[in-house]
OpenMM code with the backbone's topology and positions (N, CA, C; nanometers):
from openmm import Vec3, app, unit

residues = "MET PHE GLY LYS ALA ASN GLU ALA ILE ALA ALA TYR SER ARG PHE VAL ALA GLU THR VAL CYS GLU GLU ALA SER GLU GLY LEU GLN PRO SER LEU ALA ALA SER ALA ALA GLU LEU LEU PRO GLY PHE GLU PHE ARG ASP GLY ARG GLN PRO GLY LEU ARG SER LEU GLU GLN ILE VAL LEU GLU VAL ALA ALA GLU LEU SER VAL ASP HIS THR LEU LEU GLU SER ALA GLY ARG ASP PRO LYS LEU VAL ARG ALA ARG LEU GLU ILE ALA ARG ARG ALA LEU ALA ALA GLY ALA ALA SER LEU THR ALA VAL ALA ALA ARG LEU GLY ARG SER PRO SER THR LEU SER GLU GLN LEU ARG ARG".split()
positions = [
    Vec3(2.0004, -5.5284, -3.0786),
    Vec3(2.0217, -5.5076, -2.9349),
    Vec3(2.0747, -5.3796, -2.8869),
    Vec3(2.2013, -5.3315, -2.9428),
    Vec3(2.2618, -5.1974, -2.9382),
    Vec3(2.1556, -5.0737, -2.9460),
    Vec3(2.0752, -5.0820, -3.0563),
    Vec3(1.9872, -4.9760, -3.1056),
    Vec3(1.8910, -4.9580, -2.9701),
    Vec3(1.8244, -5.0582, -2.9284),
    Vec3(1.7154, -5.0309, -2.8124),
    Vec3(1.8123, -4.9875, -2.6847),
    Vec3(1.9136, -5.0585, -2.6691),
    Vec3(1.9951, -5.0031, -2.5431),
    Vec3(2.0135, -4.8465, -2.5586),
    Vec3(2.0658, -4.8116, -2.6723),
    Vec3(2.0840, -4.6642, -2.6841),
    Vec3(1.9652, -4.5766, -2.6699),
    Vec3(1.8782, -4.6282, -2.7317),
    Vec3(1.7200, -4.5634, -2.7129),
    Vec3(1.6925, -4.5464, -2.5849),
    Vec3(1.7372, -4.6530, -2.4918),
    Vec3(1.6691, -4.6537, -2.3545),
    Vec3(1.7665, -4.5365, -2.2764),
    Vec3(1.8892, -4.5343, -2.3016),
    Vec3(1.9878, -4.4228, -2.2354),
    Vec3(1.9489, -4.3030, -2.2868),
    Vec3(1.9039, -4.2805, -2.4197),
    Vec3(1.8741, -4.1349, -2.4709),
    Vec3(1.7790, -4.1114, -2.4033),
    Vec3(1.6674, -4.1876, -2.3615),
    Vec3(1.5563, -4.1606, -2.3010),
    Vec3(1.5739, -4.1101, -2.1660),
    Vec3(1.6535, -4.1981, -2.0979),
    Vec3(1.6676, -4.1710, -1.9654),
    Vec3(1.7432, -4.0606, -1.9282),
    Vec3(1.8551, -4.0188, -2.0298),
    Vec3(1.9138, -3.8856, -2.0084),
    Vec3(1.8260, -3.7666, -2.0382),
    Vec3(1.7430, -3.7913, -2.1287),
    Vec3(1.6348, -3.6628, -2.1366),
    Vec3(1.5488, -3.6472, -2.0171),
    Vec3(1.4959, -3.7734, -1.9639),
    Vec3(1.4243, -3.7485, -1.8327),
    Vec3(1.5137, -3.7149, -1.7337),
    Vec3(1.6367, -3.7279, -1.6912),
    Vec3(1.7080, -3.6705, -1.5946),
    Vec3(1.7365, -3.5204, -1.6066),
    Vec3(1.7604, -3.4692, -1.7545),
    Vec3(1.8141, -3.3436, -1.7781),
    Vec3(1.6743, -3.2517, -1.7549),
    Vec3(1.5691, -3.3096, -1.7829),
    Vec3(1.4238, -3.2354, -1.7464),
    Vec3(1.3954, -3.2406, -1.6082),
    Vec3(1.4070, -3.3247, -1.5275),
    Vec3(1.4134, -3.3209, -1.4019),
    Vec3(1.4939, -3.2364, -1.3054),
    Vec3(1.6244, -3.2182, -1.3656),
    Vec3(1.7148, -3.1432, -1.2915),
    Vec3(1.6835, -2.9917, -1.3450),
    Vec3(1.6182, -2.9772, -1.4597),
    Vec3(1.5857, -2.8468, -1.5124),
    Vec3(1.4794, -2.8004, -1.4233),
    Vec3(1.3828, -2.8755, -1.3833),
    Vec3(1.2429, -2.8568, -1.3263),
    Vec3(1.2973, -2.8019, -1.1915),
    Vec3(1.3620, -2.9164, -1.1077),
    Vec3(1.4296, -2.8896, -0.9906),
    Vec3(1.4820, -2.7669, -0.9433),
    Vec3(1.5666, -2.7155, -1.0337),
    Vec3(1.6447, -2.5891, -1.0438),
    Vec3(1.5816, -2.4742, -1.0616),
    Vec3(1.4843, -2.4736, -1.1662),
    Vec3(1.3997, -2.3588, -1.1804),
    Vec3(1.2876, -2.3401, -1.0744),
    Vec3(1.2270, -2.4500, -1.0221),
    Vec3(1.1495, -2.4331, -0.8944),
    Vec3(1.2154, -2.3443, -0.7945),
    Vec3(1.3190, -2.3487, -0.7813),
    Vec3(1.4002, -2.2784, -0.6564),
    Vec3(1.4562, -2.1248, -0.7070),
    Vec3(1.4093, -2.0908, -0.8265),
    Vec3(1.4405, -1.9645, -0.8773),
    Vec3(1.3467, -1.8623, -0.7985),
    Vec3(1.4120, -1.7581, -0.7259),
    Vec3(1.3437, -1.6577, -0.6546),
    Vec3(1.2639, -1.5689, -0.7588),
    Vec3(1.1412, -1.5290, -0.7121),
    Vec3(1.0418, -1.4768, -0.8170),
    Vec3(1.1404, -1.3622, -0.8711),
    Vec3(1.1811, -1.2829, -0.7812),
    Vec3(1.2755, -1.1382, -0.8110),
    Vec3(1.3512, -1.1825, -0.9149),
    Vec3(1.4430, -1.2840, -0.9146),
    Vec3(1.5459, -1.3317, -1.0135),
    Vec3(1.4448, -1.3630, -1.1328),
    Vec3(1.3554, -1.4381, -1.1146),
    Vec3(1.2819, -1.4777, -1.2643),
    Vec3(1.2185, -1.3367, -1.2877),
    Vec3(1.1867, -1.2558, -1.2365),
    Vec3(1.1292, -1.1171, -1.3155),
    Vec3(1.2322, -1.0335, -1.3896),
    Vec3(1.3420, -1.0424, -1.3000),
    Vec3(1.4528, -0.9665, -1.3741),
    Vec3(1.5130, -1.0304, -1.5319),
    Vec3(1.4985, -1.1780, -1.5029),
    Vec3(1.5340, -1.2559, -1.6050),
    Vec3(1.4383, -1.2423, -1.7266),
    Vec3(1.3119, -1.2240, -1.7087),
    Vec3(1.2142, -1.1930, -1.8118),
    Vec3(1.2387, -1.0612, -1.8709),
    Vec3(1.2890, -0.9549, -1.7977),
    Vec3(1.3122, -0.8092, -1.8334),
    Vec3(1.4562, -0.8177, -1.9219),
    Vec3(1.5394, -0.8832, -1.8667),
    Vec3(1.6780, -0.8909, -1.9593),
    Vec3(1.6561, -0.9842, -2.0819),
    Vec3(1.5776, -1.0743, -2.0822),
    Vec3(1.5859, -1.1937, -2.1889),
    Vec3(1.4416, -1.2098, -2.2292),
    Vec3(1.3856, -1.1058, -2.3315),
    Vec3(1.2455, -1.1185, -2.3491),
    Vec3(1.2268, -1.2399, -2.4352),
    Vec3(1.1265, -1.3016, -2.4265),
    Vec3(1.0941, -1.4277, -2.4894),
    Vec3(1.1797, -1.5591, -2.4549),
    Vec3(1.2454, -1.5429, -2.3310),
    Vec3(1.3093, -1.6402, -2.2748),
    Vec3(1.1780, -1.7454, -2.1846),
    Vec3(1.2392, -1.8606, -2.2114),
    Vec3(1.1344, -1.9696, -2.1268),
    Vec3(1.2286, -2.0845, -2.0944),
    Vec3(1.1746, -2.1453, -1.9787),
    Vec3(1.2523, -2.2761, -1.9033),
    Vec3(1.2529, -2.3773, -2.0379),
    Vec3(1.3092, -2.4770, -2.0125),
    Vec3(1.3075, -2.6180, -2.0964),
    Vec3(1.1772, -2.6736, -2.0787),
    Vec3(1.1340, -2.6729, -1.9698),
    Vec3(0.9932, -2.7270, -1.9612),
    Vec3(0.8547, -2.6325, -2.0024),
    Vec3(0.9115, -2.5123, -2.0653),
    Vec3(0.7852, -2.4225, -2.1325),
    Vec3(0.7458, -2.3371, -2.0210),
    Vec3(0.7660, -2.3446, -1.9253),
    Vec3(0.7158, -2.2137, -1.8119),
    Vec3(0.7886, -2.0970, -1.8591),
    Vec3(0.7191, -1.9824, -1.8323),
    Vec3(0.7699, -1.8563, -1.8533),
    Vec3(0.8605, -1.8082, -1.7096),
    Vec3(0.9480, -1.7469, -1.7302),
    Vec3(0.9825, -1.6936, -1.5788),
    Vec3(0.8854, -1.5814, -1.5023),
    Vec3(0.9041, -1.6102, -1.3901),
    Vec3(0.8329, -1.4946, -1.2996),
    Vec3(0.7005, -1.5889, -1.2553),
    Vec3(0.6324, -1.7029, -1.3050),
    Vec3(0.5368, -1.7708, -1.2700),
    Vec3(0.5350, -1.8296, -1.1109),
    Vec3(0.4374, -1.8282, -1.0590),
    Vec3(0.4367, -1.8930, -0.9174),
    Vec3(0.5032, -2.0312, -0.9119),
    Vec3(0.5787, -2.0685, -0.8076),
    Vec3(0.6474, -2.1875, -0.8120),
    Vec3(0.5253, -2.2823, -0.7417),
    Vec3(0.5816, -2.4127, -0.7520),
    Vec3(0.4859, -2.4936, -0.6910),
    Vec3(0.4671, -2.4766, -0.5206),
    Vec3(0.5756, -2.4591, -0.4558),
    Vec3(0.5876, -2.4150, -0.3343),
    Vec3(0.4868, -2.3052, -0.2921),
    Vec3(0.5024, -2.2032, -0.3917),
    Vec3(0.4187, -2.0889, -0.3357),
    Vec3(0.2388, -2.1108, -0.3710),
    Vec3(0.2181, -2.2043, -0.4623),
    Vec3(0.0822, -2.2574, -0.4732),
    Vec3(0.0457, -2.3301, -0.3293),
    Vec3(0.1450, -2.4140, -0.3041),
    Vec3(0.1164, -2.4872, -0.1829),
    Vec3(0.0897, -2.4129, -0.0496),
    Vec3(0.1647, -2.3113, -0.0328),
    Vec3(0.1338, -2.2323, 0.0781),
    Vec3(0.0165, -2.1421, 0.0590),
    Vec3(-0.0100, -2.1058, -0.0506),
    Vec3(-0.1236, -2.0414, -0.0831),
    Vec3(-0.2689, -2.1007, -0.0514),
    Vec3(-0.2822, -2.2215, -0.1135),
    Vec3(-0.3948, -2.2890, -0.1065),
    Vec3(-0.3977, -2.3438, 0.0469),
    Vec3(-0.2972, -2.3749, 0.1312),
    Vec3(-0.3005, -2.4205, 0.2843),
    Vec3(-0.3770, -2.3146, 0.3276),
    Vec3(-0.3296, -2.1858, 0.3155),
    Vec3(-0.3654, -2.0776, 0.3942),
    Vec3(-0.5147, -2.0276, 0.3509),
    Vec3(-0.5496, -2.0540, 0.2413),
    Vec3(-0.6875, -2.0029, 0.1979),
    Vec3(-0.7862, -2.1374, 0.2661),
    Vec3(-0.7376, -2.2343, 0.2618),
    Vec3(-0.8204, -2.3575, 0.3168),
    Vec3(-0.8085, -2.3817, 0.4708),
    Vec3(-0.7160, -2.3287, 0.5201),
    Vec3(-0.6962, -2.3516, 0.6756),
    Vec3(-0.6474, -2.4687, 0.7132),
    Vec3(-0.5612, -2.5112, 0.6200),
    Vec3(-0.4844, -2.6524, 0.6408),
    Vec3(-0.3333, -2.6302, 0.6713),
    Vec3(-0.3040, -2.6918, 0.7684),
    Vec3(-0.1363, -2.7128, 0.7791),
    Vec3(-0.0586, -2.7611, 0.6769),
    Vec3(0.0012, -2.6863, 0.5943),
    Vec3(0.1078, -2.7319, 0.4915),
    Vec3(0.1644, -2.8636, 0.5277),
    Vec3(0.2378, -2.8638, 0.6341),
    Vec3(0.3085, -2.9803, 0.6601),
    Vec3(0.2227, -3.1201, 0.6535),
    Vec3(0.0895, -3.1081, 0.6919),
    Vec3(0.0090, -3.2530, 0.6815),
    Vec3(-0.0335, -3.2738, 0.5568),
    Vec3(0.0003, -3.1878, 0.4448),
    Vec3(-0.0582, -3.2468, 0.3198),
    Vec3(0.0401, -3.3678, 0.2789),
    Vec3(0.1546, -3.3620, 0.3363),
    Vec3(0.2275, -3.5035, 0.2648),
    Vec3(0.1677, -3.6138, 0.3447),
    Vec3(0.1103, -3.6071, 0.4750),
    Vec3(0.0905, -3.6960, 0.5639),
    Vec3(-0.0124, -3.8089, 0.4779),
    Vec3(-0.0512, -3.9241, 0.5322),
    Vec3(-0.1351, -4.0269, 0.4762),
    Vec3(-0.2679, -4.0041, 0.5432),
    Vec3(-0.2844, -3.8685, 0.5957),
    Vec3(-0.4395, -3.8327, 0.6296),
    Vec3(-0.5434, -3.8277, 0.5133),
    Vec3(-0.6645, -3.8612, 0.5609),
    Vec3(-0.7739, -3.8428, 0.4434),
    Vec3(-0.8625, -3.7717, 0.4625),
    Vec3(-0.8476, -3.6784, 0.5757),
    Vec3(-0.9546, -3.5719, 0.5664),
    Vec3(-0.9971, -3.4903, 0.4838),
    Vec3(-1.1228, -3.4707, 0.4580),
    Vec3(-1.1782, -3.4092, 0.3388),
    Vec3(-1.0943, -3.2748, 0.3105),
    Vec3(-1.0611, -3.1784, 0.4051),
    Vec3(-0.9856, -3.0741, 0.3757),
    Vec3(-0.8660, -3.0923, 0.3337),
    Vec3(-0.7916, -3.1743, 0.3767),
    Vec3(-0.6803, -3.2078, 0.3020),
    Vec3(-0.6671, -3.2783, 0.1416),
    Vec3(-0.7881, -3.3468, 0.1536),
    Vec3(-0.8226, -3.3963, 0.0160),
    Vec3(-0.8548, -3.2987, -0.0972),
    Vec3(-0.9241, -3.1919, -0.0432),
    Vec3(-0.9748, -3.0846, -0.0992),
    Vec3(-0.8578, -2.9876, -0.1223),
    Vec3(-0.7542, -2.9690, -0.0514),
    Vec3(-0.6392, -2.8908, -0.0819),
    Vec3(-0.5595, -2.9598, -0.1455),
    Vec3(-0.5224, -3.0819, -0.1626),
    Vec3(-0.4373, -3.1388, -0.2446),
    Vec3(-0.4810, -3.1428, -0.3991),
    Vec3(-0.6110, -3.1406, -0.3964),
    Vec3(-0.6748, -3.1568, -0.5371),
    Vec3(-0.6500, -2.9768, -0.5867),
    Vec3(-0.6772, -2.8847, -0.5032),
    Vec3(-0.6601, -2.7555, -0.5697),
    Vec3(-0.5107, -2.7298, -0.5943),
    Vec3(-0.4497, -2.7799, -0.5084),
    Vec3(-0.3112, -2.7622, -0.5594),
    Vec3(-0.2654, -2.8165, -0.6691),
    Vec3(-0.3099, -2.9393, -0.6947),
    Vec3(-0.2974, -2.9816, -0.8461),
    Vec3(-0.3471, -2.8916, -0.9339),
    Vec3(-0.4707, -2.8887, -0.9336),
    Vec3(-0.5289, -2.7988, -1.0299),
    Vec3(-0.4652, -2.6447, -1.0634),
    Vec3(-0.4223, -2.5746, -0.9566),
    Vec3(-0.3674, -2.4544, -0.9863),
    Vec3(-0.2129, -2.4900, -1.0332),
    Vec3(-0.1656, -2.5727, -0.9959),
    Vec3(-0.0007, -2.5897, -1.0358),
    Vec3(-0.0062, -2.6293, -1.2010),
    Vec3(-0.1198, -2.7205, -1.2212),
    Vec3(-0.1117, -2.7395, -1.3899),
    Vec3(-0.1832, -2.6330, -1.4472),
    Vec3(-0.2734, -2.5608, -1.3968),
    Vec3(-0.3156, -2.4494, -1.4820),
    Vec3(-0.2164, -2.3164, -1.4733),
    Vec3(-0.1222, -2.3011, -1.4005),
    Vec3(-0.0267, -2.2077, -1.3885),
    Vec3(0.0929, -2.2439, -1.4576),
    Vec3(0.0997, -2.4011, -1.4838),
    Vec3(0.2290, -2.4385, -1.5692),
    Vec3(0.3534, -2.4426, -1.4447),
    Vec3(0.3072, -2.4313, -1.3403),
    Vec3(0.4315, -2.4374, -1.2282),
    Vec3(0.4785, -2.5939, -1.2153),
    Vec3(0.4076, -2.6544, -1.2591),
    Vec3(0.4593, -2.8140, -1.2374),
    Vec3(0.3892, -2.9117, -1.2962),
    Vec3(0.4533, -3.0325, -1.3339),
    Vec3(0.3725, -3.1449, -1.4261),
    Vec3(0.3012, -3.2035, -1.2598),
    Vec3(0.2264, -3.2969, -1.3032),
    Vec3(0.1433, -3.3727, -1.2323),
    Vec3(0.2285, -3.4899, -1.1595),
    Vec3(0.3397, -3.5149, -1.2069),
    Vec3(0.4250, -3.6110, -1.1357),
    Vec3(0.5112, -3.5100, -1.0309),
    Vec3(0.5456, -3.4060, -1.0438),
    Vec3(0.6046, -3.3075, -0.9634),
    Vec3(0.5116, -3.2862, -0.8408),
    Vec3(0.3887, -3.2610, -0.8692),
    Vec3(0.3011, -3.2312, -0.7658),
    Vec3(0.2548, -3.3233, -0.6752),
    Vec3(0.2516, -3.4674, -0.7465),
    Vec3(0.2465, -3.5803, -0.6629),
    Vec3(0.3516, -3.6201, -0.5760),
    Vec3(0.4483, -3.5764, -0.6130),
    Vec3(0.5977, -3.6192, -0.5318),
    Vec3(0.5952, -3.5370, -0.4194),
    Vec3(0.5591, -3.3739, -0.4451),
    Vec3(0.5737, -3.2757, -0.3398),
    Vec3(0.4571, -3.3188, -0.2372),
    Vec3(0.3223, -3.3546, -0.2775),
    Vec3(0.2120, -3.3920, -0.1685),
    Vec3(0.2419, -3.5523, -0.1304),
    Vec3(0.3352, -3.6187, -0.1443),
    Vec3(0.3502, -3.7857, -0.1236),
    Vec3(0.2361, -3.8551, -0.1550),
    Vec3(0.1885, -3.8237, -0.2879),
    Vec3(0.0869, -3.9018, -0.3576),
    Vec3(0.1320, -3.9741, -0.4817),
    Vec3(0.0831, -4.0578, -0.5287),
    Vec3(0.0795, -4.1432, -0.6768),
    Vec3(0.0279, -4.0291, -0.7692),
    Vec3(0.1094, -4.0201, -0.8932),
    Vec3(0.0272, -3.9411, -0.9982),
    Vec3(-0.1207, -3.9950, -1.0373),
    Vec3(-0.1204, -4.0895, -1.0118),
    Vec3(-0.2532, -4.1757, -1.0687),
    Vec3(-0.3752, -4.1380, -0.9931),
    Vec3(-0.3398, -4.1362, -0.8422),
    Vec3(-0.4362, -4.0812, -0.7465),
    Vec3(-0.4775, -3.9436, -0.7768),
    Vec3(-0.3866, -3.8379, -0.8096),
    Vec3(-0.4052, -3.7085, -0.8402),
    Vec3(-0.5077, -3.7113, -0.9802),
    Vec3(-0.4574, -3.7817, -1.0543),
    Vec3(-0.4893, -3.7740, -1.1819),
    Vec3(-0.6533, -3.7924, -1.1889),
    Vec3(-0.7000, -3.9354, -1.1168),
    Vec3(-0.8235, -3.9803, -1.0756),
    Vec3(-0.9033, -3.8724, -1.0281),
    Vec3(-0.8460, -3.7982, -0.9121),
    Vec3(-0.9211, -3.6880, -0.8759),
    Vec3(-0.9490, -3.5830, -0.9420),
    Vec3(-0.8737, -3.5468, -1.0399),
    Vec3(-0.8842, -3.4251, -1.1422),
    Vec3(-1.0059, -3.4632, -1.2487),
    Vec3(-1.0156, -3.6052, -1.2632),
    Vec3(-1.1368, -3.6240, -1.3716),
    Vec3(-1.2584, -3.6233, -1.2966),
    Vec3(-1.2930, -3.6211, -1.1659),
    Vec3(-1.3949, -3.6168, -1.1115),
    Vec3(-1.4541, -3.4907, -1.1262),
] * unit.nanometer
topology = app.Topology()
chain = topology.addChain("A")
for resn in residues:
    res = topology.addResidue(resn, chain)
    for name in ("N", "CA", "C"):
        topology.addAtom(name, app.Element.getBySymbol(name[0]), res)
């Protein structure tokens, strides 16, 4: 009984630590990330990303501008084809760049990870 509870607590602790690290590193200014890369060669965040990579928010703004979509509507319940396409492109770029996990992208876009995963498979 205690073994399983301890394993569950340890797993939850790892999850919380990874989430906090991810949220903290997403807010890192690109100039600070670049200087960190210069000062600490070989440094990488706990989630495996390298400093200086684009953040999820940068990708969201980039895609919204490219597809002429209001970035505030990406979290809405709207199913407009332009919004769907933008959400899919954000997920693709964020995953390819290592900027965020599918779960983090889904949370930012107000979608479930399974919805985005299904779209990515098409």
